[in-house]
Structures are given as structure tokens and as C-alpha cells.
C-alpha positions as CSV (number, residue, x, y, z in Angstrom):
1,M,43.5,112.7,146.8
2,D,43.8,108.9,147.4
3,T,47.2,107.5,146.3
4,V,48.9,104.0,145.5
5,R,52.5,103.3,146.1
6,L,54.1,101.3,143.6
7,R,57.6,99.7,143.7
8,L,59.6,99.6,140.4
9,D,62.5,97.4,139.8
10,V,64.6,98.8,137.2
11,S,67.8,98.1,134.8
12,Y,69.8,100.3,133.2
13,D,73.1,100.6,131.1
14,G,74.8,103.7,133.0
15,A,77.2,104.6,130.1
16,D,75.4,107.3,128.7
17,F,73.8,108.4,132.0
18,S,75.2,111.2,134.5
19,G,73.9,108.9,137.2
20,W,70.6,108.4,138.8
21,A,69.8,111.7,140.4
22,A,67.6,114.4,138.1
23,Q,70.1,117.3,137.1
24,P,69.6,120.5,135.1
25,A,70.4,119.9,131.5
26,R,71.9,116.2,132.2
27,R,70.7,113.0,131.0
28,T,69.8,111.1,134.2
29,V,68.0,108.0,134.9
30,A,65.4,109.7,137.2
31,G,65.1,112.1,134.5
32,V,64.3,109.9,131.8
33,L,61.8,108.1,134.4
34,T,60.2,111.1,135.5
35,E,59.6,112.1,131.8
36,A,58.0,108.9,130.8
37,F,55.5,109.1,133.7
38,T,54.9,112.7,133.3
39,R,53.5,111.7,129.6
40,L,51.3,109.2,131.2
41,V,49.8,111.1,134.1
42,G,50.5,114.6,133.6
43,A,53.5,117.1,135.0
44,D,51.3,118.3,137.9
45,T,51.2,114.8,139.3
46,P,53.8,114.6,142.0
47,L,55.4,111.4,141.9
48,G,57.4,111.1,144.9
49,L,60.1,109.2,143.0
50,T,62.6,107.7,145.5
51,V,65.4,105.4,144.8
52,A,67.3,102.7,147.0
53,G,70.8,103.6,145.6
54,R,71.7,106.9,143.8
55,T,74.2,105.6,141.5
56,D,77.0,107.9,140.0
57,A,77.7,108.8,136.7
58,G,78.7,105.6,134.5
59,V,77.4,102.8,137.2
60,H,75.0,100.2,135.6
61,A,72.1,98.4,137.4
62,T,70.2,95.2,137.0
63,G,68.7,95.4,140.4
64,Q,67.9,99.1,141.1
65,V,64.3,99.6,143.2
66,C,62.5,102.8,143.3
67,H,58.9,104.0,144.3
68,V,56.3,106.1,143.0
69,D,53.1,107.2,144.2
70,L,50.3,107.7,141.7
71,P,46.7,108.8,142.1
72,A,44.6,105.7,142.4
73,E,42.2,106.5,139.7
74,A,45.2,106.7,137.3
75,W,46.9,103.5,138.7
76,E,43.3,101.5,138.0
77,Q,43.4,102.8,134.3
78,L,47.2,101.9,133.7
79,R,47.5,98.5,136.1
80,A,46.9,96.5,132.9
81,S,49.4,98.4,130.6
82,L,51.9,100.4,132.4
83,L,55.0,98.1,132.0
84,R,54.2,98.1,128.1
85,R,53.8,101.7,128.3
86,L,56.9,102.6,130.2
87,A,58.7,100.2,127.7
88,A,57.5,101.9,124.8
89,L,58.3,105.6,126.3
90,M,61.7,104.9,128.0
91,P,65.2,104.6,125.9
92,P,66.4,101.3,125.4
93,D,69.2,101.8,127.8
94,A,66.8,101.9,130.7
95,R,63.8,99.4,131.5
96,V,61.4,99.2,134.3
97,R,61.3,95.3,134.5
98,A,58.4,95.0,137.2
99,V,55.7,97.2,138.9
100,T,54.4,95.9,142.0
101,E,51.8,97.5,144.6
102,V,53.0,98.0,147.8
103,P,52.1,99.3,151.2
104,A,52.3,102.9,152.0
105,T,55.0,101.9,154.6
106,F,57.3,100.9,151.9
107,D,60.2,103.2,151.2
108,A,62.8,102.2,148.5
109,R,65.5,104.0,150.3
110,F,65.0,103.6,154.2
111,S,63.3,100.2,154.2
112,A,65.9,98.5,152.6
113,T,68.1,96.1,154.4
114,F,71.1,95.9,152.0
115,R,72.5,96.9,148.6
116,R,74.7,94.6,146.7
117,Y,77.2,95.5,144.0
118,E,79.3,93.8,141.7
119,Y,82.6,95.0,139.8
120,R,83.9,93.0,137.0
121,V,87.5,93.0,135.8
122,A,89.2,91.6,133.0
123,D,92.9,90.8,133.6
124,T,93.4,89.1,130.4
125,P,96.2,90.4,128.2
126,W,93.9,91.4,125.3
127,G,91.5,93.2,127.8
128,P,87.5,92.7,128.2
129,E,85.7,90.9,125.3
130,P,84.2,93.9,122.9
131,L,80.4,93.3,124.0
132,R,81.3,93.6,127.6
133,R,83.5,96.6,127.2
134,H,80.8,99.1,128.9
135,D,80.8,96.7,132.1
136,T,84.3,95.4,132.7
137,L,87.3,97.0,133.6
138,G,90.4,96.0,131.5
139,W,93.5,95.6,133.9
140,V,96.9,95.4,132.6
141,R,98.5,93.7,135.4
142,P,97.5,89.7,136.2
143,L,95.3,89.6,139.3
144,D,96.0,86.9,142.1
145,L,92.4,85.8,143.5
146,E,93.9,84.5,146.9
147,L,95.5,88.1,147.3
148,L,92.2,89.7,146.6
149,N,90.2,88.0,148.8
150,A,92.8,88.4,151.7
151,A,92.5,92.0,151.2
152,A,88.8,91.8,151.1
153,A,88.6,89.8,154.4
154,G,90.2,92.8,156.3
155,L,87.7,95.1,155.0
156,L,84.4,93.0,156.2
157,G,82.6,94.3,159.2
158,E,81.2,97.2,160.7
159,H,83.8,100.3,160.3
160,D,84.4,103.8,160.0
161,Y,85.2,103.8,155.9
162,A,85.8,108.0,156.0
163,A,89.4,106.7,154.1
164,Y,87.0,105.2,151.1
165,C,84.2,107.6,151.1
166,K,83.8,111.7,149.7
167,R,82.6,112.9,152.9
168,K,79.2,115.0,153.3
169,E,78.8,117.4,155.8
170,H,76.9,116.0,159.0
171,A,76.6,112.5,157.6
172,T,78.2,109.5,159.0
173,T,80.9,107.5,157.1
174,V,80.1,104.2,159.4
175,R,78.9,101.1,157.4
176,A,78.4,97.4,158.1
177,I,79.8,95.5,155.1
178,T,78.4,91.9,155.1
179,R,79.9,90.5,152.0
180,L,83.2,91.3,150.3
181,D,84.5,88.6,148.0
182,W,86.1,87.9,144.7
183,R,85.6,85.0,142.4
184,R,86.7,84.1,138.7
185,D,83.8,83.3,136.3
186,P,84.3,80.5,133.7
187,D,85.2,83.6,131.1
188,G,88.0,84.5,133.0
189,I,86.6,87.4,134.4
190,C,87.5,88.6,138.2
191,V,84.1,89.6,140.1
192,A,84.0,91.5,143.2
193,T,80.8,91.2,145.2
194,V,80.1,93.8,147.8
195,Q,77.1,93.9,150.0
196,A,76.3,96.3,152.9
197,D,73.5,98.3,154.6
198,A,74.4,101.0,152.4
199,F,77.2,102.7,151.0
200,C,78.7,106.4,150.8
201,Q,79.5,108.2,147.5
202,S,82.2,106.3,145.7
203,M,82.7,103.8,148.6
204,V,82.7,100.6,146.5
205,R,84.9,101.9,143.7
206,S,87.4,103.1,146.4
207,L,87.5,99.5,147.8
208,V,88.0,98.2,144.6
209,G,90.7,100.1,143.7
210,A,92.5,99.3,147.0
211,M,91.9,95.4,146.5
212,L,93.3,95.8,142.8
213,A,96.4,97.3,143.9
214,V,96.9,94.2,146.3
215,G,95.5,91.7,143.6
216,D,98.3,92.7,141.2
217,G,101.4,93.1,143.9
218,R,101.7,96.6,144.4
219,R,100.4,96.5,148.0
220,T,100.2,93.9,150.8
221,P,97.0,92.5,151.6
222,E,97.1,94.2,155.0
223,W,97.3,97.7,153.5
224,P,93.5,98.3,152.8
225,A,92.5,97.5,156.4
226,T,95.0,99.9,158.1
227,L,93.4,102.9,156.2
228,L,90.3,102.2,158.3
229,T,91.8,104.1,161.1
230,M,91.7,107.3,159.0
231,R,88.9,109.6,159.6
232,E,89.3,111.3,156.3
233,R,89.7,110.2,152.6
234,S,93.0,108.8,151.8
235,S,94.8,110.2,149.0
236,E,96.7,107.0,148.6
237,V,93.3,105.2,147.1
238,T,92.6,105.1,143.5
239,V,89.0,105.3,142.7
240,A,88.1,102.6,140.2
241,P,86.5,103.6,137.1
242,A,82.6,103.7,137.3
243,H,82.0,101.3,134.1
244,G,82.8,98.3,135.7
245,L,80.1,98.5,138.8
246,T,76.7,97.2,138.8
247,L,74.1,97.4,141.5
248,V,72.8,93.8,141.2
249,A,70.4,93.7,143.9
250,V,68.4,95.6,146.9
251,G,67.0,93.7,149.8
252,Y,63.9,94.3,151.8
253,P,62.4,92.9,155.3
254,A,58.8,91.2,155.3
255,Q,56.2,93.6,154.1
256,D,55.0,94.3,158.0
257,E,58.6,95.6,158.9
258,Y,58.8,97.9,156.2
259,A,57.9,100.8,158.4
260,T,60.1,99.7,161.5
261,R,63.3,99.4,159.1
262,A,62.6,102.7,157.5
263,E,62.4,104.6,161.1
264,A,65.4,102.6,162.2
265,T,67.5,103.8,159.2
266,R,66.4,107.1,159.4
267,R,67.7,107.4,162.9
268,L,71.0,105.7,162.0
269,R,71.9,108.1,159.1
270,A,70.4,111.3,160.9
């Protein structure tokens, strides 16, 4: 059967989801997306749903990317209306914002060159604005932006981030962070931007937790980097709550480099 690969750009409010990955008896983003496609193409159609980043429970996304494979005949029938049909079938806290036909060499997970997250923190005495309470952490201590960025600088580059990861058997914890910085937006919110080739489970939230301890003066700016010598998860690091974290972008190479990038990533993660 001829199939067509489709790239889906997805956004969701993670508050009421148990993460991305499908789980029995739990509401997940992959679950509601699969259910919508099942109603369109039937339960017997294998979708091969593959995602760029499997976000944890409570984590949001404005720039998530996944791919599915549809029978060519079904795609021809749905091409003009698929986006609208998905909007009607999916719940209001998850949206497919774009559907793009891509070569079969595109792999949403392994072809990606980077994932970029943002973490929002309100250190105002009154906490987050009510309309942003689901995507912004309230922090009771004032944060020093200079200290936050000093801590971030020591975590940049390629390192073994075992101290900041939930280790999985036979999986590497070496990652390359290409961007890590903090800014204070006009509304006063402190926003951390973290970009890397890939992340371990809970890695971003662990990094944020360590940097917050520096930003409020409880730790020195050098402390987070000293943990990079550890080869197991550090009990000193507090994992920041999930709701402040949003996946905002996933990067990909030029179309003719999809397969090469995917092959290289598979070798690296093996």
C-alpha cells in the first residue's frame, strides 16, 4: 500500500495531559491525536505516529512536531480538509496547527537538529497573573537575572548531564546544550531559554531548578556546573514543576539532509 508521510505541527496545554506518550487509561496528547485520526481513517490503519520530543505530564508545547503515515488514497481524500477536520475532532487543549507533506526520509524524532524549551517564572510578590498560572511558576524569592545567567553559562556546551537526568538503562546522558540564557520580559516574568540537540527525561526542569537556587541567592553561580562531574543523578537538585515548561521549537536540516541526520542521530543515541 502506498503511503504519504505528513509532518504535523502541534500545540497543547499540558495541564490535563499525562504527557505525550500513549498510556493505558490515561489521557495523553498522542492518545487524543491517534483517536482523531482513527475516526478519519479507521482503527486498522497503522499511523506510525512519531514525535520530536516526548514531553512529561503537565508540560506544554507551542512548537511540537510529529509525523504520521497515511494511505495515499486517504490523503488525497483528506488533503483539503484535514486541518479543519482535526480541529473538530480534537479537544480544545490540543491543536494541530499545520499539516505538511514531507519525504519519507523525514523523521520527526531522529531528523531533528535541536529542541528549544522556555521556562517561565514569576518572582513578583503576588505571583503569576491568573491567566498565566498554568504556564508560569510562582517563585517566592526575588531572582537576580545576572546570577541566573552566570549559572547558565557554566552549563553550556557538551557534557555528561547525568546529575540532571533520570537515567535509562543503556542510554547516554551526554548532551550538547547550544543555548541557555535568562531574560526578563516587559511583564516582569523571568524566562529561561534552553536549546540542545536532545534532552534526557526531566533534564530541563532539573537545570532550571538548579539555576533558580542560584538566582535567589541560596547557591553560588559556580555550583550547577560542579555537578557535571557526577555520573549519577544528584539528590541536591530540585526538579522545577512541570507547568512552567513549554516546548517552543524543533529544528530540522534541509530536506535533502533528513536521512543523513536521522542516521547520525540513531548512531549517537544507540
